N, C-alpha and C positions, 0 to 999 in steps of 0.2 A: 501077727508080726509079718512084715514084708521087707524086702531088700530091693534097692535100686542101685544098679551099677552104671556109671557113666565111664566108659572105658576108651582109652586111646585118644585123649585130648592132646593134639600135637601142637607144640609151641616152639618157636625159635626165640631164645633168650640169651642173656649175657651174664649168667651166674658163674662163679668160680673164684678161687683164691688167686689165680694167676692174672696178672695185668692184661696179658694177651686175650684172655677170655672176655674181658670187658670190651674188647675191640672186635674180635672175630665171632664171638657168640657160639652157640651150639644148639643142637636139637634135643628136645625133651618130650617125653610122653607122660601124661598124668592120668591116673585112674582115681575115681572117686566112688566110694560106696557109702550108702546111708541105709541104716536099719532102723525100723521103728514100726509103730502101729499105723498102718496105711489103710485100715479097714474103711474109714470114712471115704477115702478116694475110691476104693473098690465099689462101695455102695452108691456113691453119688456121681461119679464120673466128672468130678470138679477139680480143675487144676489148682484152685486156691487152697485145697486141703492136702496137697502133696508137694513133692519137690520138683521144680521146673528144671529139666535137663539143660535147657538153653541158659538159664540163669546160673547154673552150676558151671557150665563151660565159660561163661562171661567172667565170673569171679576168678576162676583159674587163670584165664588170660590176663586179667587186670593185675593180679598178684605176681604172675610170672614176669610181667613187664617192669616190675620194680627190682632192680639189681640187688642180689644178695651174694655174699661170698660162699655160703653153704646152702646145699639143697635142704638140709634140715630146717634152716631158718625159713625158707620160702614155703616149705610144706606146712610148717606151723602157722604161718600167716594165712595160708589158704584155709586150713582147718578152722582157725578162729573166725574168719569171715563167714564160712558156711554155718558155723554154730550160732553166730549172731543173726543170720538171715532167716533161719527156720526154727521150728519148735525145739525147745531145750531138751526134750526127752529123746530126740533123734540121736543115734550113735553113728559117728562118721569115721571113715578111714580114707586117708589121702596117701597115694603112692606116687612119688616123683622119680622118674627114670631119666638119668642123664646119659644120652647115647654117646658112645665113643669118647669117654673122658680123656683129656690130654695128660695121661700118666704113663710112666714107664711100662712098657710091655704092650701086648695086644689085648685090650680089654673092651668088650662090647658095651657094657653098661655099668653104671653105679646107681644104686637104687636106695631110696629112703622111704620108709612107711611110718606114718604117725596116725594114732587113733585117739578119739575123744568124743 
């Protein structure tokens, strides 16, 4: 078993329930983890039998570009794309961090994590 973490994918996007968020946007940081049997990649040094970090980042950026009201929704879309792109036995975790959410009080982040 092995683990690949792609940490700190930075995206500017327009998610949120407030109409203003669809205009002004905000900063997000997305972390992706995949767990699975990566032994073949260890033995063969072949990118085709593992998870391509660049492709992971591209999927995150594409899904983050589609406006959602909830970070739960966009995280689930990212997870679904990742699951469809690579082997079904891989286990994924997607963490979406909304920086400085426009809510009452001084809040640094709102975070949602989904696994599958």
